C-alpha positions in Angstrom: 0.0 0.0 0.0 1.2 3.5 -0.8 -0.3 6.7 0.4 0.1 10.3 -0.7 -1.2 13.5 0.7 -2.0 16.5 -1.5 -0.6 19.2 0.8 -2.3 21.9 -1.3 -5.7 20.4 -0.4 -4.8 19.5 3.2 -6.3 22.0 5.7 -4.7 20.3 8.7 -7.9 19.2 10.4 -5.8 16.3 11.7 -8.6 13.7 11.5 -6.0 11.3 9.9 -3.7 11.8 12.9 -6.4 10.8 15.3 -7.5 7.7 13.3 -4.1 6.5 12.2 -1.4 8.0 14.4 1.1 5.4 13.3 1.0 6.7 9.7 0.1 10.4 10.1 1.3 13.1 12.6 1.4 16.9 12.9 5.1 17.9 13.4 4.7 21.6 13.8 2.0 24.2 13.3 0.3 23.1 10.1 3.0 20.6 9.0 1.7 17.2 8.3 4.1 14.3 8.1 3.1 10.8 6.9 4.6 7.5 6.2 4.2 6.9 2.4 4.4 3.1 2.7 2.7 2.1 6.0 2.7 -1.5 7.1 -0.3 -3.6 5.7 -1.4 -4.1 9.3 -2.4 -0.5 9.3 -4.5 -0.8 6.1 -7.9 -0.5 7.9 -6.8 2.5 9.9 -5.3 4.3 6.9 -8.4 3.7 4.8 -10.6 5.1 7.6 -8.3 8.1 8.0 -8.5 8.8 4.2 -12.3 8.5 4.3 -12.5 10.9 7.2 -10.4 13.6 5.6 -12.8 16.6 5.0 -10.9 17.8 2.0 -10.1 14.4 0.4 -6.4 15.1 0.4 -5.3 11.5 1.2 -4.8 9.2 -1.8 -4.3 5.5 -1.4 -2.8 3.1 -3.9 -3.7 -0.5 -3.0 -1.7 -2.2 -5.7 1.0 -4.6 -4.8 4.1 -2.5 -5.4 6.6 -5.3 -4.8 6.2 -6.7 -8.3 
């Protein structure tokens, strides 16, 4: 799984940080950091975080990237 955040769309509501803190975090005032290749064990949390994003800034690629 690969995730990307469109930082031009992100308004730093931080819903992703609450729902998947292992993958998303706020590092400073209005600076979102994220793990672009989170462990598959976090899949459900990351999908929920993306769905909760009010601006739809989180994109998820579910393809198997190891091939």
